[in-house]
C-alpha positions as CSV (number, residue, x, y, z in Angstrom):
1,M,32.3,0.9,-18.9
2,T,34.3,-0.2,-15.6
3,V,35.0,2.1,-12.5
4,S,36.8,0.5,-9.8
5,G,36.4,-3.0,-11.0
6,V,32.5,-2.7,-11.2
7,D,30.9,-2.9,-14.8
8,L,28.7,0.0,-15.0
9,D,27.0,-1.5,-17.7
10,A,25.7,-4.5,-15.9
11,R,23.7,-2.4,-13.5
12,P,20.3,-2.4,-13.3
13,P,18.8,1.0,-14.6
14,R,17.4,3.8,-12.0
15,A,13.8,3.0,-11.1
16,N,11.7,6.2,-12.5
17,V,8.4,6.6,-11.9
18,N,7.7,8.7,-14.8
19,E,8.9,6.0,-17.5
20,P,5.8,3.7,-18.6
21,M,8.0,0.7,-17.9
22,C,9.2,1.3,-15.0
23,G,8.4,-1.3,-12.6
24,S,8.5,1.0,-9.8
25,R,4.9,2.3,-10.7
26,L,3.3,-1.1,-10.2
27,V,4.5,-1.0,-6.6
28,L,3.2,2.2,-6.2
29,E,0.3,1.1,-7.7
30,H,0.3,-1.8,-4.9
31,V,0.6,0.3,-2.1
32,T,-1.7,3.5,-3.3
33,S,-4.5,1.4,-4.0
34,R,-7.4,1.9,-2.0
35,W,-7.0,-1.2,-0.1
36,G,-3.3,-1.4,0.1
37,V,-3.5,2.0,1.8
38,L,-5.5,0.5,4.7
39,V,-4.2,-2.4,5.0
40,L,-0.4,-1.1,5.2
41,A,-2.5,1.6,7.7
42,N,-4.1,-0.5,10.0
43,L,-0.8,-3.5,10.4
44,L,1.4,-0.3,11.6
45,E,-0.7,-0.9,14.7
46,R,0.0,-4.6,15.2
47,S,-0.2,-7.9,13.3
48,Y,-3.8,-9.2,12.9
49,R,-5.6,-12.2,11.7
50,F,-7.7,-12.1,8.4
51,S,-10.9,-12.1,10.0
52,E,-10.2,-9.1,11.9
53,L,-8.3,-7.4,9.9
54,R,-11.6,-7.8,7.4
55,R,-13.6,-6.0,10.3
56,T,-11.3,-3.4,10.5
57,V,-10.7,-2.7,6.9
58,G,-14.5,-1.6,6.6
59,G,-16.2,-2.8,3.2
60,V,-13.4,-4.8,1.6
61,S,-14.8,-8.2,0.5
62,E,-12.9,-11.4,1.6
63,K,-11.8,-11.9,-2.0
64,M,-9.9,-8.2,-2.3
65,L,-8.6,-8.8,1.3
66,A,-6.8,-12.0,0.1
67,Q,-5.5,-10.6,-3.2
68,T,-4.3,-7.3,-1.6
69,L,-2.5,-9.3,1.0
70,Q,-0.9,-11.7,-0.8
71,T,0.7,-8.9,-3.5
72,L,1.5,-7.1,-0.5
73,E,3.5,-10.1,0.9
74,R,4.5,-10.7,-2.6
75,D,5.9,-6.9,-2.8
76,G,7.8,-7.4,0.6
77,F,5.7,-5.5,2.7
78,V,3.9,-7.7,4.8
79,H,4.7,-11.0,6.3
80,R,2.4,-14.0,6.6
81,D,2.9,-16.0,9.8
82,A,0.8,-19.7,9.0
83,K,1.0,-21.1,12.8
84,P,0.8,-25.2,12.6
85,V,-2.2,-25.2,14.9
86,I,-5.6,-26.3,15.1
87,P,-7.9,-24.5,13.8
88,P,-5.6,-22.8,11.8
89,R,-3.8,-19.1,12.6
90,V,-2.5,-16.8,10.2
91,D,-1.1,-13.7,11.4
92,Y,-0.3,-10.7,8.7
93,S,2.2,-8.3,10.4
94,L,4.4,-5.8,8.3
95,T,8.1,-6.2,7.6
96,D,10.6,-3.4,7.8
97,L,9.8,-2.8,4.4
98,G,5.9,-2.7,4.5
99,R,6.5,-0.3,7.5
100,E,8.4,1.6,5.4
101,A,5.6,2.2,3.2
102,A,2.8,2.1,5.7
103,E,4.2,5.3,7.0
104,Q,4.6,7.3,4.2
105,V,1.0,5.5,2.9
106,W,-0.7,7.0,6.3
107,G,1.0,10.2,6.3
108,L,-1.3,10.5,2.9
109,A,-4.5,9.0,4.0
110,R,-4.5,11.5,7.3
111,W,-3.4,14.5,5.2
112,T,-7.2,13.5,2.9
113,E,-9.1,13.1,6.6
114,R,-7.9,16.7,7.3
115,R,-8.3,18.3,4.3
116,L,-11.7,16.6,2.9
117,G,-13.7,19.5,3.8
118,D,-11.6,21.9,1.3
119,V,-11.7,18.9,-1.1
120,E,-15.7,19.4,-0.7
121,A,-15.9,23.3,-0.7
122,A,-13.7,23.4,-4.0
123,R,-16.1,20.3,-5.8
124,E,-19.1,22.7,-4.9
125,T,-17.6,25.6,-6.1
126,Y,-16.4,24.1,-9.4
127,D,-20.1,22.2,-9.8
128,E,-21.4,25.8,-9.0
129,A,-19.3,27.0,-11.7
130,R,-20.1,24.4,-14.6
131,T,-24.0,24.5,-13.6
132,S,-24.1,28.8,-14.2
């Protein structure tokens, strides 16, 4: 079907995260993974060198941080700036798309911090009911 000279059948299908084969699911997985959220959230503050970011994101292994940064860079969320100096210097920062995603997941992360007590109380109530 053609409307105003545009072949509507040639448009890519709309993304729908509820569809099992939709690419948006993979993007959602990348930005909401444990390390993805923390990397994006920290890069909201400023750019970081790899070692700084690893210290800031407590508990992440070097391998997982490298993998997470590479994935986020491939998705267009993170910019990797390798400077041709000795010793080598690489800085990571957010792209505009990355800033938008980071603001979204950071809101969720802060909410979990604020509501942790309520979640723990709910767990306790649940566990007590299951053992009674």
